[in-house]
N, CA, C, O and the ligand as a Tripos MOL2 file, in Angstrom:
@<TRIPOS>MOLECULE
protein
  297   295    75     0     0
PROTEIN
NO_CHARGES

@<TRIPOS>ATOM
      1 N           0.8410   -1.3600    0.0680 N.3       1 MET1
      2 CA          0.0340   -0.0530    0.0930 C.3       1 MET1
      3 C           0.8880    1.1830    0.0790 C.2       1 MET1
      4 O           1.7140    1.3980    0.9660 O.2       1 MET1
      5 N           0.6750    2.0310   -0.9770 N.am      2 ALA2
      6 CA          1.4570    3.2090   -1.0690 C.3       2 ALA2
      7 C           1.0680    4.3140    0.0800 C.2       2 ALA2
      8 O          -0.0980    4.4520    0.4500 O.2       2 ALA2
      9 N           2.0450    5.0110    0.5550 N.am      3 ARG3
     10 CA          1.5810    5.9270    1.6420 C.3       3 ARG3
     11 C           1.1040    7.2750    0.8690 C.2       3 ARG3
     12 O           1.5070    7.6720   -0.2240 O.2       3 ARG3
     13 N           0.2000    7.8350    1.6680 N.am      4 LEU4
     14 CA         -0.4230    9.1890    1.2040 C.3       4 LEU4
     15 C           0.5690   10.1990    1.4230 C.2       4 LEU4
     16 O           1.4310   10.1050    2.2970 O.2       4 LEU4
     17 N           0.4460   11.2160    0.5920 N.am      5 PRO5
     18 CA          1.4180   12.4540    0.6680 C.3       5 PRO5
     19 C           0.9660   13.2490    1.9420 C.2       5 PRO5
     20 O          -0.2240   13.1290    2.2330 O.2       5 PRO5
     21 N           1.6990   13.9990    2.6980 N.am      6 LYS6
     22 CA          1.4170   14.6950    3.7870 C.3       6 LYS6
     23 C           0.6180   15.8670    3.3820 C.2       6 LYS6
     24 O           0.8100   16.4100    2.2940 O.2       6 LYS6
     25 N          -0.2610   16.2690    4.2110 N.am      7 LEU7
     26 CA         -1.0980   17.4640    3.9750 C.3       7 LEU7
     27 C          -0.2050   18.7440    4.3280 C.2       7 LEU7
     28 O           0.4230   18.7640    5.3870 O.2       7 LEU7
     29 N          -0.1590   19.7920    3.4430 N.am      8 LYS8
     30 CA          0.6920   20.8850    3.8310 C.3       8 LYS8
     31 C          -0.2700   21.7250    4.6840 C.2       8 LYS8
     32 O          -1.4580   21.4140    4.7650 O.2       8 LYS8
     33 N           0.2690   22.8420    5.3510 N.am      9 PRO9
     34 CA         -0.3940   23.5770    6.1440 C.3       9 PRO9
     35 C          -1.6310   24.4370    5.3830 C.2       9 PRO9
     36 O          -1.5440   24.8300    4.2200 O.2       9 PRO9
     37 N          -2.6570   24.6280    6.1490 N.am     10 CYS10
     38 CA         -3.8700   25.2860    5.5600 C.3      10 CYS10
     39 C          -3.4390   26.6050    4.7810 C.2      10 CYS10
     40 O          -2.8000   27.5200    5.3000 O.2      10 CYS10
     41 N          -3.9130   26.5700    3.3580 N.am     11 PRO11
     42 CA         -3.5800   27.6250    2.6030 C.3      11 PRO11
     43 C          -4.4350   29.0440    3.1470 C.2      11 PRO11
     44 O          -4.0970   30.1710    2.7820 O.2      11 PRO11
     45 N          -5.5880   28.7840    4.0740 N.am     12 PHE12
     46 CA         -6.2810   29.7400    4.3440 C.3      12 PHE12
     47 C          -5.7500   30.4460    5.6740 C.2      12 PHE12
     48 O          -5.8140   31.6690    5.8000 O.2      12 PHE12
     49 N          -5.2700   29.6900    6.5690 N.am     13 CYS13
     50 CA         -4.9180   30.2000    7.9410 C.3      13 CYS13
     51 C          -3.4570   29.7090    8.3780 C.2      13 CYS13
     52 O          -2.9340   30.1430    9.4040 O.2      13 CYS13
     53 N          -2.9040   28.8920    7.6420 N.am     14 GLY14
     54 CA         -1.4130   28.4290    7.9460 C.3      14 GLY14
     55 C          -1.2770   27.4770    8.9910 C.2      14 GLY14
     56 O          -0.1700   27.0640    9.3340 O.2      14 GLY14
     57 N          -2.5010   27.0460    9.6000 N.am     15 GLU15
     58 CA         -2.2640   25.9620   10.6290 C.3      15 GLU15
     59 C          -2.1860   24.5820   10.1200 C.2      15 GLU15
     60 O          -2.7030   24.2850    9.0430 O.2      15 GLU15
     61 N          -1.6060   23.7910   10.7980 N.am     16 ARG16
     62 CA         -1.5510   22.2870   10.4140 C.3      16 ARG16
     63 C          -2.6610   21.6550   11.1490 C.2      16 ARG16
     64 O          -2.3910   21.0370   12.1790 O.2      16 ARG16
     65 N          -3.6380   21.7230   10.8190 N.am     17 ASP17
     66 CA         -4.9630   21.2780   11.4900 C.3      17 ASP17
     67 C          -6.0000   20.5870   10.6340 C.2      17 ASP17
     68 O          -7.1460   20.3720   11.0300 O.2      17 ASP17
     69 N          -5.4670   20.1960    9.2480 N.am     18 ALA18
     70 CA         -6.3050   19.6150    8.2800 C.3      18 ALA18
     71 C          -6.3500   18.1590    8.2830 C.2      18 ALA18
     72 O          -5.4240   17.4400    8.6590 O.2      18 ALA18
     73 N          -7.6520   17.7040    7.7770 N.am     19 PHE19
     74 CA         -7.7190   16.3890    7.7360 C.3      19 PHE19
     75 C          -8.6180   16.1600    6.4760 C.2      19 PHE19
     76 O          -9.2510   17.0350    5.8860 O.2      19 PHE19
     77 N          -8.5580   14.7200    6.1420 N.am     20 VAL20
     78 CA         -9.3310   14.4240    4.9230 C.3      20 VAL20
     79 C         -10.8080   13.9050    5.4210 C.2      20 VAL20
     80 O         -10.9720   13.0330    6.2740 O.2      20 VAL20
     81 N         -11.7780   14.5570    4.7760 N.am     21 GLU21
     82 CA        -13.2850   14.2440    5.0750 C.3      21 GLU21
     83 C         -13.7340   13.6150    3.8720 C.2      21 GLU21
     84 O         -13.3870   13.9840    2.7500 O.2      21 GLU21
     85 N         -14.6370   12.5030    4.1520 N.am     22 ARG22
     86 CA        -15.1390   11.8500    2.8590 C.3      22 ARG22
     87 C         -16.4960   12.6440    2.4840 C.2      22 ARG22
     88 O         -17.3460   13.0280    3.2860 O.2      22 ARG22
     89 N         -16.5030   12.7860    1.2140 N.am     23 ALA23
     90 CA        -17.7020   13.6220    0.8680 C.3      23 ALA23
     91 C         -19.0210   12.7190    0.4540 C.2      23 ALA23
     92 O         -20.1940   12.9010    0.7800 O.2      23 ALA23
     93 N         -18.4430   11.6840   -0.3720 N.am     24 ASP24
     94 CA        -19.5930   10.6750   -0.5340 C.3      24 ASP24
     95 C         -18.9400    9.2980   -0.7800 C.2      24 ASP24
     96 O         -17.8270    9.0970   -0.2950 O.2      24 ASP24
     97 N         -19.5800    8.2960   -1.5290 N.am     25 PHE25
     98 CA        -18.9980    7.0940   -1.6480 C.3      25 PHE25
     99 C         -17.6290    7.0390   -2.6050 C.2      25 PHE25
    100 O         -16.8030    6.1280   -2.5480 O.2      25 PHE25
    101 N         -17.5650    8.0060   -3.3500 N.am     26 SER26
    102 CA        -16.4270    8.0070   -4.2850 C.3      26 SER26
    103 C         -15.6340    9.2460   -4.2360 C.2      26 SER26
    104 O         -14.7090    9.3710   -5.0390 O.2      26 SER26
    105 N         -15.8980   10.2030   -3.3610 N.am     27 SER27
    106 CA        -15.0100   11.5060   -3.3320 C.3      27 SER27
    107 C         -14.6610   11.8890   -1.9140 C.2      27 SER27
    108 O         -15.2920   11.4510   -0.9530 O.2      27 SER27
    109 N         -13.6140   12.7400   -1.8070 N.am     28 ALA28
    110 CA        -13.4470   13.4030   -0.4820 C.3      28 ALA28
    111 C         -12.8190   14.6330   -0.8130 C.2      28 ALA28
    112 O         -12.3910   14.9180   -1.9320 O.2      28 ALA28
    113 N         -12.7710   15.4520    0.3380 N.am     29 TYR29
    114 CA        -12.1000   16.6530    0.3960 C.3      29 TYR29
    115 C         -11.1790   16.9350    1.6540 C.2      29 TYR29
    116 O         -11.2150   16.1480    2.6000 O.2      29 TYR29
    117 N         -10.3660   18.0300    1.6760 N.am     30 VAL30
    118 CA         -9.6000   18.2880    2.8170 C.3      30 VAL30
    119 C         -10.4020   19.3770    3.5670 C.2      30 VAL30
    120 O         -10.9530   20.3020    2.9700 O.2      30 VAL30
    121 N         -10.4370   19.2080    4.9730 N.am     31 PHE31
    122 CA        -11.2340   20.3400    5.9080 C.3      31 PHE31
    123 C         -10.0770   20.8180    6.8700 C.2      31 PHE31
    124 O          -9.2930   20.0460    7.4220 O.2      31 PHE31
    125 N         -10.0740   22.0710    6.9880 N.am     32 CYS32
    126 CA         -9.3530   22.6610    8.0550 C.3      32 CYS32
    127 C         -10.1650   22.8800    9.4540 C.2      32 CYS32
    128 O         -11.1260   23.6390    9.5820 O.2      32 CYS32
    129 N          -9.6780   22.1900   10.3250 N.am     33 ASN33
    130 CA        -10.2520   22.3460   11.7930 C.3      33 ASN33
    131 C         -10.1590   23.6050   12.2990 C.2      33 ASN33
    132 O         -11.0170   24.0140   13.0800 O.2      33 ASN33
    133 N          -9.1180   24.3640   11.9200 N.am     34 SER34
    134 CA         -8.9800   25.6500   12.6380 C.3      34 SER34
    135 C          -9.6880   26.7600   11.9110 C.2      34 SER34
    136 O         -10.0680   27.6290   12.6960 O.2      34 SER34
    137 N          -9.9460   26.9670   10.8080 N.am     35 CYS35
    138 CA        -10.5640   27.9000    9.9880 C.3      35 CYS35
    139 C         -11.8100   27.5220    9.2710 C.2      35 CYS35
    140 O         -12.5010   28.4220    8.7940 O.2      35 CYS35
    141 N         -12.1940   26.1750    9.1380 N.am     36 SER36
    142 CA        -13.2290   25.6860    8.5490 C.3      36 SER36
    143 C         -13.0740   25.6220    6.9110 C.2      36 SER36
    144 O         -13.9410   25.1980    6.1470 O.2      36 SER36
    145 N         -11.9350   26.0750    6.5810 N.am     37 GLY37
    146 CA        -11.4970   26.0000    5.1430 C.3      37 GLY37
    147 C         -11.6480   24.7840    4.5160 C.2      37 GLY37
    148 O         -11.4090   23.7910    5.2020 O.2      37 GLY37
    149 N         -11.9940   24.6290    3.3600 N.am     38 LYS38
    150 CA        -12.2510   23.3640    2.5650 C.3      38 LYS38
    151 C         -11.5120   23.4780    1.2530 C.2      38 LYS38
    152 O         -11.4840   24.5100    0.5830 O.2      38 LYS38
    153 N         -10.8880   22.2890    0.9190 N.am     39 GLY39
    154 CA        -10.3750   22.1560   -0.3050 C.3      39 GLY39
    155 C         -11.2650   21.6610   -1.2580 C.2      39 GLY39
    156 O         -12.4100   21.4010   -0.8880 O.2      39 GLY39
    157 N         -10.8910   21.4580   -2.5990 N.am     40 PRO40
    158 CA        -11.7340   20.9340   -3.6710 C.3      40 PRO40
    159 C         -12.1220   19.5430   -3.3470 C.2      40 PRO40
    160 O         -11.3290   18.7870   -2.7860 O.2      40 PRO40
    161 N         -13.4220   19.1510   -3.7100 N.am     41 THR41
    162 CA        -13.7040   17.8070   -3.6460 C.3      41 THR41
    163 C         -13.3160   16.9430   -4.8910 C.2      41 THR41
    164 O         -13.6840   17.2000   -6.0370 O.2      41 THR41
    165 N         -12.6290   16.0260   -4.5740 N.am     42 GLU42
    166 CA        -11.8870   15.1230   -5.7420 C.3      42 GLU42
    167 C         -12.3570   13.6900   -5.5820 C.2      42 GLU42
    168 O         -12.5860   13.1230   -4.5140 O.2      42 GLU42
    169 N         -12.4650   13.1910   -6.8080 N.am     43 CYS43
    170 CA        -12.9230   11.8230   -6.9900 C.3      43 CYS43
    171 C         -11.9810   10.8620   -6.8480 C.2      43 CYS43
    172 O         -10.8080   11.2340   -6.8170 O.2      43 CYS43
    173 N         -12.2730    9.5220   -6.7390 N.am     44 GLN44
    174 CA        -11.5560    8.4980   -6.5320 C.3      44 GLN44
    175 C         -10.6410    8.1230   -7.7050 C.2      44 GLN44
    176 O         -11.2030    8.1100   -8.8000 O.2      44 GLN44
    177 N          -9.3810    7.8260   -7.6810 N.am     45 GLU45
    178 CA         -8.5580    7.5420   -8.8320 C.3      45 GLU45
    179 C          -8.2080    6.0740   -9.0170 C.2      45 GLU45
    180 O          -7.7160    5.7220  -10.0890 O.2      45 GLU45
    181 N          -8.4230    5.2060   -8.0620 N.am     46 SER46
    182 CA         -8.2720    3.7440   -8.1170 C.3      46 SER46
    183 C          -9.1830    3.1030   -7.0860 C.2      46 SER46
    184 O          -9.7460    3.7600   -6.2100 O.2      46 SER46
    185 N          -9.2920    1.8860   -7.2190 N.am     47 ASP47
    186 CA        -10.2620    1.0640   -6.4410 C.3      47 ASP47
    187 C          -9.6850    0.5430   -5.2150 C.2      47 ASP47
    188 O         -10.3320   -0.1140   -4.4000 O.2      47 ASP47
    189 N          -8.3470    0.8730   -5.0870 N.am     48 TYR48
    190 CA         -7.5910    0.5110   -4.0820 C.3      48 TYR48
    191 C          -7.3850    1.4890   -2.7230 C.2      48 TYR48
    192 O          -6.6790    1.2240   -1.7500 O.2      48 TYR48
    193 N          -8.0770    2.5090   -2.9020 N.am     49 GLU49
    194 CA         -7.8900    3.6220   -1.8110 C.3      49 GLU49
    195 C          -8.7720    3.2520   -0.7630 C.2      49 GLU49
    196 O          -9.8480    2.6880   -0.9650 O.2      49 GLU49
    197 N          -8.3190    3.5690    0.3810 N.am     50 GLU50
    198 CA         -8.8970    3.2540    1.8750 C.3      50 GLU50
    199 C         -10.1450    4.2500    1.7560 C.2      50 GLU50
    200 O         -11.3230    3.8940    1.7680 O.2      50 GLU50
    201 N          -9.6970    5.4970    1.6440 N.am     51 THR51
    202 CA        -10.9750    6.5730    1.5520 C.3      51 THR51
    203 C         -10.8250    7.0080    0.2080 C.2      51 THR51
    204 O          -9.8270    7.6220   -0.1700 O.2      51 THR51
    205 N         -11.8950    6.6780   -0.6130 N.am     52 PRO52
    206 CA        -12.0220    7.1350   -2.1280 C.3      52 PRO52
    207 C         -11.9770    8.5300   -2.1670 C.2      52 PRO52
    208 O         -12.7430    9.2660   -1.5460 O.2      52 PRO52
    209 N         -10.8760    8.9610   -3.0600 N.am     53 GLY53
    210 CA        -10.7820   10.4290   -3.3100 C.3      53 GLY53
    211 C          -9.4940   11.0810   -2.4160 C.2      53 GLY53
    212 O          -8.9390   12.1470   -2.6850 O.2      53 GLY53
    213 N          -9.2520   10.4390   -1.6100 N.am     54 GLU54
    214 CA         -8.3780   10.8470   -0.4800 C.3      54 GLU54
    215 C          -6.9540   11.3440   -1.1970 C.2      54 GLU54
    216 O          -6.4840   12.4480   -0.9240 O.2      54 GLU54
    217 N          -6.4240   10.5960   -1.9690 N.am     55 ARG55
    218 CA         -5.1880   10.9770   -2.4870 C.3      55 ARG55
    219 C          -5.1970   12.2810   -3.3500 C.2      55 ARG55
    220 O          -4.4170   13.2300   -3.2720 O.2      55 ARG55
    221 N          -6.2550   12.1100   -4.1870 N.am     56 ALA56
    222 CA         -6.5110   13.4690   -5.2460 C.3      56 ALA56
    223 C          -6.8990   14.6240   -4.5320 C.2      56 ALA56
    224 O          -6.5240   15.7190   -4.9530 O.2      56 ALA56
    225 N          -7.7450   14.5270   -3.2940 N.am     57 ALA57
    226 CA         -8.0220   15.6680   -2.4830 C.3      57 ALA57
    227 C          -6.8020   16.2540   -1.7670 C.2      57 ALA57
    228 O          -6.6300   17.4710   -1.7040 O.2      57 ALA57
    229 N          -5.9780   15.3850   -1.2420 N.am     58 ILE58
    230 CA         -4.5740   15.8360   -0.8870 C.3      58 ILE58
    231 C          -3.8010   16.5670   -1.7880 C.2      58 ILE58
    232 O          -3.2930   17.6520   -1.5040 O.2      58 ILE58
    233 N          -3.6860   15.9490   -2.9780 N.am     59 HIS59
    234 CA         -3.0350   16.5960   -4.0780 C.3      59 HIS59
    235 C          -3.6370   18.2130   -4.3110 C.2      59 HIS59
    236 O          -2.9070   19.1960   -4.4400 O.2      59 HIS59
    237 N          -4.8370   18.2290   -4.3260 N.am     60 ALA60
    238 CA         -5.5950   19.4710   -4.6810 C.3      60 ALA60
    239 C          -5.2500   20.4620   -3.4210 C.2      60 ALA60
    240 O          -4.8230   21.6020   -3.6030 O.2      60 ALA60
    241 N          -5.4450   19.9900   -2.3290 N.am     61 TRP61
    242 CA         -5.1680   20.8420   -1.3040 C.3      61 TRP61
    243 C          -3.5750   21.4370   -1.1980 C.2      61 TRP61
    244 O          -3.3250   22.6270   -1.0060 O.2      61 TRP61
    245 N          -2.6920   20.5210   -1.3380 N.am     62 ASN62
    246 CA         -1.2500   20.8410   -1.3280 C.3      62 ASN62
    247 C          -0.9120   21.8590   -2.6710 C.2      62 ASN62
    248 O           0.1380   22.4980   -2.7350 O.2      62 ASN62
    249 N          -1.8120   21.8990   -3.5720 N.am     63 LYS63
    250 CA         -1.4570   22.8090   -4.8460 C.3      63 LYS63
    251 C          -2.0060   24.2960   -4.4330 C.2      63 LYS63
    252 O          -1.5300   25.3290   -4.9050 O.2      63 LYS63
    253 N          -2.9710   24.2610   -3.5780 N.am     64 ARG64
    254 CA         -3.4300   25.6040   -3.2400 C.3      64 ARG64
    255 C          -2.5440   26.7140   -2.8090 C.2      64 ARG64
    256 O          -1.6340   26.5640   -1.9940 O.2      64 ARG64
    257 N          -2.8350   27.7930   -3.3650 N.am     65 LYS65
    258 CA         -1.8570   28.9980   -3.1240 C.3      65 LYS65
    259 C          -2.3040   29.6580   -1.8370 C.2      65 LYS65
    260 O          -3.4870   29.7420   -1.5070 O.2      65 LYS65
    261 N          -1.3050   30.1130   -1.1450 N.am     66 ARG66
    262 CA         -1.8050   30.6660    0.3020 C.3      66 ARG66
    263 C          -2.5580   31.9150   -0.0540 C.2      66 ARG66
    264 O          -3.4510   32.2280    0.7330 O.2      66 ARG66
    265 N          -2.3780   32.6140   -1.0010 N.am     67 ALA67
    266 CA         -2.7860   34.1170   -1.3980 C.3      67 ALA67
    267 C          -4.3500   33.8510   -1.5940 C.2      67 ALA67
    268 O          -5.0620   34.8370   -1.4060 O.2      67 ALA67
    269 N          -4.9300   32.7600   -1.9140 N.am     68 SER68
    270 CA         -6.4490   32.6730   -2.0650 C.3      68 SER68
    271 C          -7.0300   32.7820   -0.8870 C.2      68 SER68
    272 O          -6.7050   31.9120   -0.0800 O.2      68 SER68
    273 N          -7.9010   33.6940   -0.4790 N.am     69 LYS69
    274 CA         -9.0080   33.7280    0.5140 C.3      69 LYS69
    275 C         -10.2090   33.2850    0.2850 C.2      69 LYS69
    276 O         -11.1100   33.2580    1.1230 O.2      69 LYS69
    277 N         -10.2930   32.8850   -0.9480 N.am     70 ASN70
    278 CA        -11.9260   32.6080   -1.2210 C.3      70 ASN70
    279 C         -12.2020   31.3980   -1.0160 C.2      70 ASN70
    280 O         -11.6890   30.4890   -1.6690 O.2      70 ASN70
    281 N         -13.1600   31.1970    0.0400 N.am     71 LYS71
    282 CA        -13.5610   29.8920    0.5220 C.3      71 LYS71
    283 C         -14.5920   29.2230   -0.3290 C.2      71 LYS71
    284 O         -14.8070   28.0120   -0.2660 O.2      71 LYS71
    285 N         -15.2200   30.0410   -1.1250 N.am     72 GLU72
    286 CA        -16.2650   29.6200   -1.9340 C.3      72 GLU72
    287 C         -15.7740   29.2040   -3.3550 C.2      72 GLU72
    288 O         -16.5950   29.1910   -4.2720 O.2      72 GLU72
    289 N         -14.6460   28.9080   -3.5510 N.am     73 ALA73
    290 CA        -14.0880   28.7480   -4.8180 C.3      73 ALA73
    291 C         -14.4500   27.3760   -5.5050 C.2      73 ALA73
    292 O         -14.3000   27.1950   -6.7130 O.2      73 ALA73
    293 N         -14.9200   26.4600   -4.6710 N.am     74 VAL74
    294 CA        -15.2350   25.1590   -5.2530 C.3      74 VAL74
    295 C         -16.5450   25.1930   -6.3240 C.2      74 VAL74
    296 O         -16.9120   24.1590   -6.8830 O.2      74 VAL74
    297 ZN         -7.2440   26.7510    8.0670 Zn       75 ZN75
@<TRIPOS>BOND
     1     1     2 1
     2     2     3 1
     3     3     4 2
     4     3     5 am
     5     5     6 1
     6     6     7 1
     7     7     8 2
     8     7     9 am
     9     9    10 1
    10    10    11 1
    11    11    12 2
    12    11    13 am
    13    13    14 1
    14    14    15 1
    15    15    16 2
    16    15    17 am
    17    17    18 1
    18    18    19 1
    19    19    20 2
    20    19    21 am
    21    21    22 1
    22    22    23 1
    23    23    24 2
    24    23    25 am
    25    25    26 1
    26    26    27 1
    27    27    28 2
    28    27    29 am
    29    29    30 1
    30    30    31 1
    31    31    32 2
    32    31    33 am
    33    33    34 1
    34    34    35 1
    35    35    36 2
    36    35    37 am
    37    37    38 1
    38    38    39 1
    39    39    40 2
    40    39    41 am
    41    41    42 1
    42    42    43 1
    43    43    44 2
    44    43    45 am
    45    45    46 1
    46    46    47 1
    47    47    48 2
    48    47    49 am
    49    49    50 1
    50    50    51 1
    51    51    52 2
    52    51    53 am
    53    53    54 1
    54    54    55 1
    55    55    56 2
    56    55    57 am
    57    57    58 1
    58    58    59 1
    59    59    60 2
    60    59    61 am
    61    61    62 1
    62    62    63 1
    63    63    64 2
    64    63    65 am
    65    65    66 1
    66    66    67 1
    67    67    68 2
    68    67    69 am
    69    69    70 1
    70    70    71 1
    71    71    72 2
    72    71    73 am
    73    73    74 1
    74    74    75 1
    75    75    76 2
    76    75    77 am
    77    77    78 1
    78    78    79 1
    79    79    80 2
    80    79    81 am
    81    81    82 1
    82    82    83 1
    83    83    84 2
    84    83    85 am
    85    85    86 1
    86    86    87 1
    87    87    88 2
    88    87    89 am
    89    89    90 1
    90    90    91 1
    91    91    92 2
    92    91    93 am
    93    93    94 1
    94    94    95 1
    95    95    96 2
    96    95    97 am
    97    97    98 1
    98    98    99 1
    99    99   100 2
   100    99   101 am
   101   101   102 1
   102   102   103 1
   103   103   104 2
   104   103   105 am
   105   105   106 1
   106   106   107 1
   107   107   108 2
   108   107   109 am
   109   109   110 1
   110   110   111 1
   111   111   112 2
   112   111   113 am
   113   113   114 1
   114   114   115 1
   115   115   116 2
   116   115   117 am
   117   117   118 1
   118   118   119 1
   119   119   120 2
   120   119   121 am
   121   121   122 1
   122   122   123 1
   123   123   124 2
   124   123   125 am
   125   125   126 1
   126   126   127 1
   127   127   128 2
   128   127   129 am
   129   129   130 1
   130   130   131 1
   131   131   132 2
   132   131   133 am
   133   133   134 1
   134   134   135 1
   135   135   136 2
   136   135   137 am
   137   137   138 1
   138   138   139 1
   139   139   140 2
   140   139   141 am
   141   141   142 1
   142   142   143 1
   143   143   144 2
   144   143   145 am
   145   145   146 1
   146   146   147 1
   147   147   148 2
   148   147   149 am
   149   149   150 1
   150   150   151 1
   151   151   152 2
   152   151   153 am
   153   153   154 1
   154   154   155 1
   155   155   156 2
   156   155   157 am
   157   157   158 1
   158   158   159 1
   159   159   160 2
   160   159   161 am
   161   161   162 1
   162   162   163 1
   163   163   164 2
   164   163   165 am
   165   165   166 1
   166   166   167 1
   167   167   168 2
   168   167   169 am
   169   169   170 1
   170   170   171 1
   171   171   172 2
   172   171   173 am
   173   173   174 1
   174   174   175 1
   175   175   176 2
   176   175   177 am
   177   177   178 1
   178   178   179 1
   179   179   180 2
   180   179   181 am
   181   181   182 1
   182   182   183 1
   183   183   184 2
   184   183   185 am
   185   185   186 1
   186   186   187 1
   187   187   188 2
   188   187   189 am
   189   189   190 1
   190   190   191 1
   191   191   192 2
   192   191   193 am
   193   193   194 1
   194   194   195 1
   195   195   196 2
   196   195   197 am
   197   197   198 1
   198   198   199 1
   199   199   200 2
   200   199   201 am
   201   201   202 1
   202   202   203 1
   203   203   204 2
   204   203   205 am
   205   205   206 1
   206   206   207 1
   207   207   208 2
   208   207   209 am
   209   209   210 1
   210   210   211 1
   211   211   212 2
   212   211   213 am
   213   213   214 1
   214   214   215 1
   215   215   216 2
   216   215   217 am
   217   217   218 1
   218   218   219 1
   219   219   220 2
   220   219   221 am
   221   221   222 1
   222   222   223 1
   223   223   224 2
   224   223   225 am
   225   225   226 1
   226   226   227 1
   227   227   228 2
   228   227   229 am
   229   229   230 1
   230   230   231 1
   231   231   232 2
   232   231   233 am
   233   233   234 1
   234   234   235 1
   235   235   236 2
   236   235   237 am
   237   237   238 1
   238   238   239 1
   239   239   240 2
   240   239   241 am
   241   241   242 1
   242   242   243 1
   243   243   244 2
   244   243   245 am
   245   245   246 1
   246   246   247 1
   247   247   248 2
   248   247   249 am
   249   249   250 1
   250   250   251 1
   251   251   252 2
   252   251   253 am
   253   253   254 1
   254   254   255 1
   255   255   256 2
   256   255   257 am
   257   257   258 1
   258   258   259 1
   259   259   260 2
   260   259   261 am
   261   261   262 1
   262   262   263 1
   263   263   264 2
   264   263   265 am
   265   265   266 1
   266   266   267 1
   267   267   268 2
   268   267   269 am
   269   269   270 1
   270   270   271 1
   271   271   272 2
   272   271   273 am
   273   273   274 1
   274   274   275 1
   275   275   276 2
   276   275   277 am
   277   277   278 1
   278   278   279 1
   279   279   280 2
   280   279   281 am
   281   281   282 1
   282   282   283 1
   283   283   284 2
   284   283   285 am
   285   285   286 1
   286   286   287 1
   287   287   288 2
   288   287   289 am
   289   289   290 1
   290   290   291 1
   291   291   292 2
   292   291   293 am
   293   293   294 1
   294   294   295 1
   295   295   296 2
@<TRIPOS>SUBSTRUCTURE
     1 MET1         2 RESIDUE 1 A MET
     2 ALA2         6 RESIDUE 1 A ALA
     3 ARG3        10 RESIDUE 1 A ARG
     4 LEU4        14 RESIDUE 1 A LEU
     5 PRO5        18 RESIDUE 1 A PRO
     6 LYS6        22 RESIDUE 1 A LYS
     7 LEU7        26 RESIDUE 1 A LEU
     8 LYS8        30 RESIDUE 1 A LYS
     9 PRO9        34 RESIDUE 1 A PRO
    10 CYS10       38 RESIDUE 1 A CYS
    11 PRO11       42 RESIDUE 1 A PRO
    12 PHE12       46 RESIDUE 1 A PHE
    13 CYS13       50 RESIDUE 1 A CYS
    14 GLY14       54 RESIDUE 1 A GLY
    15 GLU15       58 RESIDUE 1 A GLU
    16 ARG16       62 RESIDUE 1 A ARG
    17 ASP17       66 RESIDUE 1 A ASP
    18 ALA18       70 RESIDUE 1 A ALA
    19 PHE19       74 RESIDUE 1 A PHE
    20 VAL20       78 RESIDUE 1 A VAL
    21 GLU21       82 RESIDUE 1 A GLU
    22 ARG22       86 RESIDUE 1 A ARG
    23 ALA23       90 RESIDUE 1 A ALA
    24 ASP24       94 RESIDUE 1 A ASP
    25 PHE25       98 RESIDUE 1 A PHE
    26 SER26      102 RESIDUE 1 A SER
    27 SER27      106 RESIDUE 1 A SER
    28 ALA28      110 RESIDUE 1 A ALA
    29 TYR29      114 RESIDUE 1 A TYR
    30 VAL30      118 RESIDUE 1 A VAL
    31 PHE31      122 RESIDUE 1 A PHE
    32 CYS32      126 RESIDUE 1 A CYS
    33 ASN33      130 RESIDUE 1 A ASN
    34 SER34      134 RESIDUE 1 A SER
    35 CYS35      138 RESIDUE 1 A CYS
    36 SER36      142 RESIDUE 1 A SER
    37 GLY37      146 RESIDUE 1 A GLY
    38 LYS38      150 RESIDUE 1 A LYS
    39 GLY39      154 RESIDUE 1 A GLY
    40 PRO40      158 RESIDUE 1 A PRO
    41 THR41      162 RESIDUE 1 A THR
    42 GLU42      166 RESIDUE 1 A GLU
    43 CYS43      170 RESIDUE 1 A CYS
    44 GLN44      174 RESIDUE 1 A GLN
    45 GLU45      178 RESIDUE 1 A GLU
    46 SER46      182 RESIDUE 1 A SER
    47 ASP47      186 RESIDUE 1 A ASP
    48 TYR48      190 RESIDUE 1 A TYR
    49 GLU49      194 RESIDUE 1 A GLU
    50 GLU50      198 RESIDUE 1 A GLU
    51 THR51      202 RESIDUE 1 A THR
    52 PRO52      206 RESIDUE 1 A PRO
    53 GLY53      210 RESIDUE 1 A GLY
    54 GLU54      214 RESIDUE 1 A GLU
    55 ARG55      218 RESIDUE 1 A ARG
    56 ALA56      222 RESIDUE 1 A ALA
    57 ALA57      226 RESIDUE 1 A ALA
    58 ILE58      230 RESIDUE 1 A ILE
    59 HIS59      234 RESIDUE 1 A HIS
    60 ALA60      238 RESIDUE 1 A ALA
    61 TRP61      242 RESIDUE 1 A TRP
    62 ASN62      246 RESIDUE 1 A ASN
    63 LYS63      250 RESIDUE 1 A LYS
    64 ARG64      254 RESIDUE 1 A ARG
    65 LYS65      258 RESIDUE 1 A LYS
    66 ARG66      262 RESIDUE 1 A ARG
    67 ALA67      266 RESIDUE 1 A ALA
    68 SER68      270 RESIDUE 1 A SER
    69 LYS69      274 RESIDUE 1 A LYS
    70 ASN70      278 RESIDUE 1 A ASN
    71 LYS71      282 RESIDUE 1 A LYS
    72 GLU72      286 RESIDUE 1 A GLU
    73 ALA73      290 RESIDUE 1 A ALA
    74 VAL74      294 RESIDUE 1 A VAL
    75 ZN75       297 GROUP 0 **** ****
């Protein structure tokens, strides 16, 4: 089982308080506990993911620019 990439600090508030939240049966997003910021909801990439969409959601989260303050961007 490949290890998942680490979550970068929240692009909205800079805290390391984010975790992957399941959106539905085949997708997930990253949610920040500190500021309630959300990353984009991403779909499952393979059948072997423990949490479907987890890997894609982490990638999307880590790509986020710190400058963006717009939480409604999804
Ligand atoms: Zn945050």
